[in-house]
C-alpha positions as MATLAB code, in Angstrom:
seq = 'MAIYRITRFKTSDAEKTAALAEAARAEVSQMGADFIDVAFDEEGNGAVVARYPDVATMENATATAQKVFGQMVADGAMDGASIQIWSGDVKVSL';
ca = [
      18.583   -6.275    2.754;
      15.303   -4.455    2.450;
      12.135   -5.880    0.937;
       9.481   -4.132   -1.121;
       5.763   -4.823   -1.227;
       4.030   -3.278   -4.218;
       0.258   -3.313   -4.319;
      -1.532   -2.340   -7.530;
      -5.230   -1.506   -7.702;
      -7.968    0.301   -9.622;
      -9.824    3.298   -8.243;
     -12.711    5.339   -9.560;
     -11.765    8.237   -7.266;
      -8.049    8.825   -6.660;
      -8.736   11.836   -4.443;
     -10.982    9.788   -2.138;
      -8.428    6.975   -2.024;
      -5.658    9.460   -1.186;
      -7.800   11.038    1.540;
      -8.485    7.632    3.102;
      -4.771    6.824    2.974;
      -4.013   10.138    4.670;
      -6.641    9.393    7.331;
      -4.839    6.111    8.080;
      -1.433    7.820    8.381;
      -1.095    7.432   12.174;
      -1.949    3.734   12.077;
       0.185    3.032    9.021;
       3.182    4.899   10.454;
       3.356    2.275   13.216;
       3.955   -0.571   10.723;
       7.741   -0.168   10.655;
       8.126    0.577    6.953;
      11.069    2.655    5.787;
       8.569    4.452    3.555;
       5.185    3.974    1.909;
       4.298    5.921   -1.234;
       0.926    5.914   -2.982;
       0.856    6.869   -6.675;
      -1.936    7.258   -9.240;
      -2.150    7.709  -12.985;
      -4.856    9.436  -15.010;
      -6.547    6.126  -15.905;
      -7.641    5.103  -12.416;
      -4.664    2.881  -11.662;
      -2.947    3.145   -8.322;
       0.046    1.607   -6.620;
       1.297    1.458   -3.067;
       5.066    1.037   -2.837;
       6.220    0.059    0.638;
       9.818   -0.609    1.650;
      10.476   -2.573    4.823;
      13.801   -3.282    6.520;
      13.158   -7.058    6.546;
      10.608   -9.793    5.867;
       9.512  -10.046    9.507;
       8.569   -6.360    9.625;
       6.677   -6.689    6.344;
       4.795   -9.742    7.580;
       3.936   -7.999   10.864;
       2.497   -5.087    8.851;
       0.174   -7.316    6.821;
      -2.840   -7.169    9.155;
      -2.747   -3.371    9.286;
      -2.345   -3.105    5.516;
      -5.289   -5.468    4.973;
      -7.420   -3.414    7.366;
      -6.614   -0.141    5.576;
      -7.223   -1.633    2.111;
     -10.421   -3.253    3.371;
     -11.720    0.113    4.533;
     -10.901    1.652    1.155;
     -12.831   -1.127   -0.587;
     -15.764   -0.807    1.841;
     -15.872    2.954    1.246;
     -15.990    2.416   -2.527;
     -12.640    4.074   -3.162;
     -10.860    0.948   -4.393;
     -11.949   -2.042   -6.503;
     -11.176   -5.020   -4.270;
     -11.090   -7.444   -7.211;
      -8.315   -5.409   -8.824;
      -5.819   -5.658   -5.954;
      -2.546   -7.327   -6.968;
       0.300   -7.743   -4.477;
       3.944   -8.401   -5.284;
       6.958   -8.453   -3.005;
      10.667   -8.844   -3.612;
      14.028   -8.522   -1.911;
      16.385   -5.720   -2.822;
      19.430   -7.205   -4.542;
      21.006   -4.030   -5.896;
      20.638   -0.360   -4.988;
      22.015    2.233   -7.360;
];
């Protein structure tokens, strides 16, 4: 079954964060995820929802994900202290 990694964070500039994510598209597309969506609300909260086919693929993607998030933090687009990561296996799909 698939596995999800959901990363929540705070941003002071959603547009800048989205632009940096878009700039990393080529690198991120090589990670083997089924999909990666980035969503924002009006209060500066963001979430990255990534679905991987298996744990090994997710673990292999970790270094790239850390690099991309690190660049967003370094560029001031994301609050590094706010990053929260959760992952879980799909048990039911409706």
